[in-house]
C-alpha positions in Angstrom: -88.6 41.7 -146.1 -91.0 41.5 -149.0 -92.0 44.9 -150.5 -95.4 45.8 -148.9 -96.6 47.0 -152.3 -96.3 43.4 -153.5 -98.6 41.9 -150.7 -102.2 42.0 -152.1 -103.2 39.3 -149.7 -102.9 41.8 -146.8 -106.1 43.4 -148.1 -108.1 40.2 -147.9 -110.0 39.0 -144.9 -108.2 36.1 -143.2 -109.7 32.7 -143.8 -112.3 31.8 -141.1 -112.9 35.4 -140.0 -116.6 36.4 -140.2 -116.6 40.2 -140.5 -120.3 40.4 -140.1 -120.0 39.0 -136.5 -117.2 41.3 -135.4 -117.5 44.7 -133.8 -116.2 47.8 -135.7 -112.6 48.5 -135.0 -111.6 44.8 -134.7 -108.1 44.3 -136.2 -107.9 41.4 -138.7 -104.3 41.8 -139.9 -101.3 44.0 -139.0 -98.0 44.8 -140.8 -95.3 47.3 -140.1 -92.8 48.6 -142.7 -91.0 51.8 -143.7 -93.2 54.7 -144.8 -93.2 55.5 -148.5 -93.6 59.0 -150.0 -94.3 58.9 -153.8 -92.6 55.5 -154.0 -89.5 56.6 -152.1 -88.9 54.7 -148.8 -88.3 56.8 -145.7 -86.7 55.8 -142.4 -90.0 56.2 -140.6 -92.3 53.3 -139.5 -95.9 52.8 -140.5 -98.2 50.2 -139.3 -101.1 49.2 -141.5 -104.2 47.5 -140.1 -106.9 45.6 -141.9 -109.9 46.2 -139.6 -113.7 46.0 -139.5 -115.7 49.1 -140.3 -119.3 50.1 -141.1 -119.9 51.1 -144.8 -122.2 53.9 -146.0 -124.9 51.3 -146.3 -124.5 50.2 -142.6 -122.9 46.9 -143.6 -119.8 45.6 -141.8 -116.8 45.3 -144.1 -113.0 45.2 -144.0 -111.0 48.4 -144.6 -107.3 49.5 -144.2 -105.8 52.3 -142.2 -102.2 53.4 -141.9 -100.7 54.5 -138.6 -97.7 56.7 -139.3 -95.3 56.8 -136.4 -93.3 60.0 -135.5 -89.5 59.8 -135.7 -89.1 60.7 -132.0 -90.8 59.9 -128.7 -94.5 60.6 -128.6 -96.8 61.7 -125.8 -99.4 59.2 -127.1 -101.5 61.8 -129.1 -103.1 60.7 -132.3 -104.1 62.9 -135.3 -106.7 61.4 -137.6 -106.1 62.7 -141.1 -108.7 62.2 -143.8 -107.2 62.1 -147.3 -109.0 64.2 -149.9 -108.4 61.6 -152.6 -111.4 61.0 -154.9 -111.3 57.9 -157.1 -113.1 54.8 -158.0 -109.9 52.8 -158.3 -108.9 50.9 -155.1 -105.2 51.1 -156.1 -105.4 54.8 -155.5 -106.3 54.4 -151.8 -103.9 56.1 -149.4 -102.8 52.8 -147.8 -101.5 51.6 -151.2 -99.6 54.8 -151.8 -98.1 54.7 -148.3 -97.0 51.1 -149.1 -95.1 52.2 -152.1 -97.6 51.6 -155.0 -97.4 54.1 -157.8 -100.6 55.3 -159.5 -101.7 58.6 -160.9 -104.6 58.8 -158.4 -102.2 57.7 -155.6 -100.2 60.9 -156.0 -102.7 62.9 -154.0 -101.8 61.0 -150.7 -98.1 61.7 -151.5 -98.8 65.4 -151.9 -100.7 65.4 -148.6 -97.5 65.0 -146.8 -97.4 68.8 -146.6 -100.2 68.4 -144.0 -99.1 65.2 -142.4 -95.4 65.8 -141.8 -95.8 68.7 -139.4 -98.0 66.5 -137.1 -95.4 63.7 -137.2 -92.5 66.2 -136.5 -94.5 67.5 -133.6 -94.5 64.0 -132.1 -98.1 62.9 -133.0 -99.0 59.5 -134.6 -101.1 60.1 -137.7 -103.9 57.7 -138.6 -104.9 57.8 -142.3 -107.8 55.5 -143.2 -108.9 54.5 -146.7 -112.1 56.6 -146.2 -113.7 55.5 -149.4 -113.5 51.8 -148.4 -111.8 48.8 -149.9 -113.6 49.2 -153.2 -113.0 53.0 -153.4 -116.7 53.9 -153.4 -116.3 57.5 -154.6 -119.3 59.6 -153.8 -121.2 56.7 -152.2 -122.5 58.7 -149.2 -121.4 59.2 -145.6 -118.4 57.1 -144.7 -118.0 58.1 -141.1 -117.3 54.5 -140.1 -113.9 54.3 -141.8 -112.4 57.2 -139.9 -113.9 56.4 -136.4 -113.3 52.7 -136.7 -109.7 53.3 -137.8 -109.1 55.1 -134.5 -110.6 52.2 -132.6 -108.4 49.8 -134.5 -105.2 51.9 -134.1 -105.7 52.1 -130.3 -106.4 48.3 -130.1 -103.7 47.0 -132.3 -100.9 45.1 -130.6 -98.2 46.5 -132.8 -99.1 50.1 -132.1 -99.5 49.9 -128.3 -95.8 50.4 -127.6 -96.0 53.7 -129.6 -99.0 55.3 -128.0 -100.6 52.8 -125.7 -104.2 52.2 -125.1 -105.8 55.5 -125.7 -109.0 57.2 -124.6 -111.0 59.9 -126.2 -111.9 63.0 -124.1 -112.3 66.7 -124.3 -109.6 68.9 -122.7 -112.2 71.7 -122.2 -115.7 72.3 -123.4 -114.5 74.4 -126.3 -111.9 71.9 -127.6 -112.6 69.3 -130.2 -112.2 65.7 -129.3 -108.6 64.5 -129.0 -107.2 61.0 -128.5 -104.6 60.8 -125.8 -102.8 58.0 -124.0 -104.9 57.0 -121.0 -103.3 58.4 -117.8 
């Protein structure tokens, strides 16, 4: 298999797809490979999705999210992790680091495994969106769409369904935050 770090075409909208006519969360491309931590390949799977999201300006655009799969059976729960990377270089986005790219700014997503690994080891899938968007729009304003739409894409993708199925969002109790769980 070709190294995922050497596939720049994955980040491009497929020919004929009109992003402006698609609902947020629509999956445009999917690929699955082994998860990389600081350029070292692990034995864990990750599925990356190119999907439609809403930018800080309210414009529909493509973005990438990474769905990290736990090493054991999962109950279908999903944790959305928002990376604290800050950069104006798209090559520092978490999706590129997870695919094995090495860059100075991309080291932050590698260090964030301290927060991500416990969730994976507990059996949760972890969704990590490129929250600054495809162009790494650092400090561009609210980017809520990237995170919410990445969850929509992750639960709609055909390659992730066997892992956690079609999911639904609900509150377990009035005091709980929202959690994504496999629909029962």
